[in-house]
C-alpha positions as protocol buffer text, in pm:
chain_id: "A"
residue {
  index: 1
  type: MET
  ca { x: 3324 y: -607 z: 634 }
}
residue {
  index: 2
  type: HIS
  ca { x: 3056 y: -578 z: 904 }
}
residue {
  index: 3
  type: ARG
  ca { x: 2687 y: -664 z: 888 }
}
residue {
  index: 4
  type: GLN
  ca { x: 2433 y: -585 z: 1159 }
}
residue {
  index: 5
  type: ALA
  ca { x: 2193 y: -844 z: 1295 }
}
residue {
  index: 6
  type: ALA
  ca { x: 1860 y: -862 z: 1113 }
}
residue {
  index: 7
  type: VAL
  ca { x: 1528 y: -1022 z: 1203 }
}
residue {
  index: 8
  type: ASN
  ca { x: 1479 y: -1347 z: 1014 }
}
residue {
  index: 9
  type: HIS
  ca { x: 1148 y: -1466 z: 1166 }
}
residue {
  index: 10
  type: ARG
  ca { x: 938 y: -1310 z: 1439 }
}
residue {
  index: 11
  type: PHE
  ca { x: 640 y: -1397 z: 1655 }
}
residue {
  index: 12
  type: ASP
  ca { x: 403 y: -1125 z: 1769 }
}
residue {
  index: 13
  type: PRO
  ca { x: 316 y: -1124 z: 2140 }
}
residue {
  index: 14
  type: ASP
  ca { x: -36 y: -1209 z: 2251 }
}
residue {
  index: 15
  type: TYR
  ca { x: -248 y: -950 z: 2429 }
}
residue {
  index: 16
  type: SER
  ca { x: -327 y: -1095 z: 2772 }
}
residue {
  index: 17
  type: SER
  ca { x: -687 y: -1105 z: 2891 }
}
residue {
  index: 18
  type: GLU
  ca { x: -581 y: -899 z: 3194 }
}
residue {
  index: 19
  type: ALA
  ca { x: -437 y: -627 z: 2965 }
}
residue {
  index: 20
  type: ARG
  ca { x: -747 y: -641 z: 2746 }
}
residue {
  index: 21
  type: LYS
  ca { x: -971 y: -577 z: 3051 }
}
residue {
  index: 22
  type: ALA
  ca { x: -749 y: -291 z: 3170 }
}
residue {
  index: 23
  type: LYS
  ca { x: -719 y: -153 z: 2812 }
}
residue {
  index: 24
  type: VAL
  ca { x: -342 y: -125 z: 2851 }
}
residue {
  index: 25
  type: GLU
  ca { x: -156 y: 44 z: 2567 }
}
residue {
  index: 26
  type: GLY
  ca { x: 199 y: 169 z: 2533 }
}
residue {
  index: 27
  type: THR
  ca { x: 548 y: 114 z: 2401 }
}
residue {
  index: 28
  type: VAL
  ca { x: 811 y: -115 z: 2549 }
}
residue {
  index: 29
  type: VAL
  ca { x: 1179 y: -140 z: 2464 }
}
residue {
  index: 30
  type: LEU
  ca { x: 1348 y: -477 z: 2505 }
}
residue {
  index: 31
  type: GLU
  ca { x: 1710 y: -574 z: 2470 }
}
residue {
  index: 32
  type: THR
  ca { x: 1856 y: -909 z: 2371 }
}
residue {
  index: 33
  type: VAL
  ca { x: 2186 y: -1059 z: 2269 }
}
residue {
  index: 34
  type: VAL
  ca { x: 2168 y: -1225 z: 1928 }
}
residue {
  index: 35
  type: GLY
  ca { x: 2400 y: -1524 z: 1936 }
}
residue {
  index: 36
  type: THR
  ca { x: 2613 y: -1653 z: 1651 }
}
residue {
  index: 37
  type: ASP
  ca { x: 2337 y: -1910 z: 1593 }
}
residue {
  index: 38
  type: GLY
  ca { x: 2080 y: -1632 z: 1537 }
}
residue {
  index: 39
  type: LEU
  ca { x: 1885 y: -1700 z: 1859 }
}
residue {
  index: 40
  type: ALA
  ca { x: 1782 y: -1439 z: 2116 }
}
residue {
  index: 41
  type: ARG
  ca { x: 1948 y: -1469 z: 2456 }
}
residue {
  index: 42
  type: ASP
  ca { x: 1918 y: -1275 z: 2781 }
}
residue {
  index: 43
  type: VAL
  ca { x: 1597 y: -1095 z: 2680 }
}
residue {
  index: 44
  type: ARG
  ca { x: 1509 y: -813 z: 2916 }
}
residue {
  index: 45
  type: ILE
  ca { x: 1289 y: -507 z: 2930 }
}
residue {
  index: 46
  type: ILE
  ca { x: 1489 y: -184 z: 2944 }
}
residue {
  index: 47
  type: SER
  ca { x: 1199 y: 64 z: 2949 }
}
residue {
  index: 48
  type: ARG
  ca { x: 907 y: 103 z: 3187 }
}
residue {
  index: 49
  type: PRO
  ca { x: 713 y: -229 z: 3192 }
}
residue {
  index: 50
  type: LEU
  ca { x: 346 y: -227 z: 3091 }
}
residue {
  index: 51
  type: GLY
  ca { x: 236 y: -497 z: 3337 }
}
residue {
  index: 52
  type: HIS
  ca { x: -95 y: -684 z: 3319 }
}
residue {
  index: 53
  type: GLY
  ca { x: 75 y: -993 z: 3172 }
}
residue {
  index: 54
  type: LEU
  ca { x: 209 y: -809 z: 2864 }
}
residue {
  index: 55
  type: ASP
  ca { x: 571 y: -812 z: 2977 }
}
residue {
  index: 56
  type: GLU
  ca { x: 574 y: -1192 z: 2998 }
}
residue {
  index: 57
  type: GLU
  ca { x: 416 y: -1213 z: 2651 }
}
residue {
  index: 58
  type: GLU
  ca { x: 677 y: -974 z: 2506 }
}
residue {
  index: 59
  type: ILE
  ca { x: 965 y: -1179 z: 2644 }
}
residue {
  index: 60
  type: LYS
  ca { x: 806 y: -1509 z: 2537 }
}
residue {
  index: 61
  type: ALA
  ca { x: 757 y: -1379 z: 2182 }
}
residue {
  index: 62
  type: LEU
  ca { x: 1110 y: -1238 z: 2150 }
}
residue {
  index: 63
  type: ASN
  ca { x: 1261 y: -1564 z: 2276 }
}
residue {
  index: 64
  type: GLY
  ca { x: 1101 y: -1731 z: 1973 }
}
residue {
  index: 65
  type: TRP
  ca { x: 1248 y: -1492 z: 1716 }
}
residue {
  index: 66
  type: THR
  ca { x: 1534 y: -1590 z: 1488 }
}
residue {
  index: 67
  type: PHE
  ca { x: 1788 y: -1350 z: 1344 }
}
residue {
  index: 68
  type: LYS
  ca { x: 2057 y: -1337 z: 1080 }
}
residue {
  index: 69
  type: PRO
  ca { x: 2349 y: -1284 z: 1316 }
}
residue {
  index: 70
  type: ALA
  ca { x: 2578 y: -985 z: 1289 }
}
residue {
  index: 71
  type: THR
  ca { x: 2908 y: -1054 z: 1117 }
}
residue {
  index: 72
  type: SER
  ca { x: 3256 y: -916 z: 1141 }
}
residue {
  index: 73
  type: GLU
  ca { x: 3500 y: -1008 z: 866 }
}
residue {
  index: 74
  type: SER
  ca { x: 3239 y: -1255 z: 735 }
}
residue {
  index: 75
  type: LYS
  ca { x: 3221 y: -1444 z: 1068 }
}
residue {
  index: 76
  type: PRO
  ca { x: 2908 y: -1446 z: 1289 }
}
residue {
  index: 77
  type: VAL
  ca { x: 2951 y: -1250 z: 1613 }
}
residue {
  index: 78
  type: PRO
  ca { x: 2716 y: -1207 z: 1910 }
}
residue {
  index: 79
  type: THR
  ca { x: 2563 y: -861 z: 1930 }
}
residue {
  index: 80
  type: LYS
  ca { x: 2322 y: -669 z: 2152 }
}
residue {
  index: 81
  type: VAL
  ca { x: 2007 y: -535 z: 1985 }
}
residue {
  index: 82
  type: GLY
  ca { x: 1711 y: -329 z: 2099 }
}
residue {
  index: 83
  type: ILE
  ca { x: 1353 y: -403 z: 1997 }
}
residue {
  index: 84
  type: GLU
  ca { x: 1067 y: -155 z: 2033 }
}
residue {
  index: 85
  type: MET
  ca { x: 714 y: -295 z: 2059 }
}
residue {
  index: 86
  type: GLU
  ca { x: 411 y: -67 z: 2048 }
}
residue {
  index: 87
  type: PHE
  ca { x: 86 y: -208 z: 2185 }
}
residue {
  index: 88
  type: ARG
  ca { x: -269 y: -102 z: 2110 }
}
residue {
  index: 89
  type: ASN
  ca { x: -578 y: -263 z: 2256 }
}
residue {
  index: 90
  type: PRO
  ca { x: -698 y: -504 z: 1986 }
}
residue {
  index: 91
  type: VAL
  ca { x: -1064 y: -510 z: 1896 }
}
residue {
  index: 92
  type: GLY
  ca { x: -1169 y: -867 z: 1822 }
}
residue {
  index: 93
  type: ARG
  ca { x: -809 y: -980 z: 1766 }
}
residue {
  index: 94
  type: GLN
  ca { x: -564 y: -1174 z: 1981 }
}
residue {
  index: 95
  type: ASP
  ca { x: -245 y: -999 z: 1866 }
}
residue {
  index: 96
  type: CYS
  ca { x: -175 y: -648 z: 1984 }
}
residue {
  index: 97
  type: ALA
  ca { x: 160 y: -539 z: 1852 }
}
residue {
  index: 98
  type: ARG
  ca { x: 89 y: -263 z: 1604 }
}
residue {
  index: 99
  type: ARG
  ca { x: 453 y: -183 z: 1542 }
}
residue {
  index: 100
  type: ILE
  ca { x: 763 y: -384 z: 1613 }
}
residue {
  index: 101
  type: ALA
  ca { x: 1099 y: -235 z: 1516 }
}
residue {
  index: 102
  type: LEU
  ca { x: 1463 y: -331 z: 1548 }
}
residue {
  index: 103
  type: ILE
  ca { x: 1601 y: -7 z: 1694 }
}
residue {
  index: 104
  type: SER
  ca { x: 1969 y: -85 z: 1737 }
}
residue {
  index: 105
  type: ALA
  ca { x: 2227 y: -339 z: 1645 }
}
């Protein structure tokens, strides 16, 4: 029996002051390996970066996430997952991620 990795706890990225000034918006796709301990490893951006300090915030946030690891035959196994984060310029708010989705496991 196989089970895909699932998000257990997530942190939303902050919207940098530089991005706020530049009114940066867009979608970024990140990739990480979820270890058998449920922690994100080797986080990297696999789409076009947004810049203006957002990329560092995305990676910092994803490094703090915890997952229920994928399993194979009831044993935890490391697996690569993709995460899509959509950013919209917040009005009077610090967080900016309007939609965060696990897109592959």
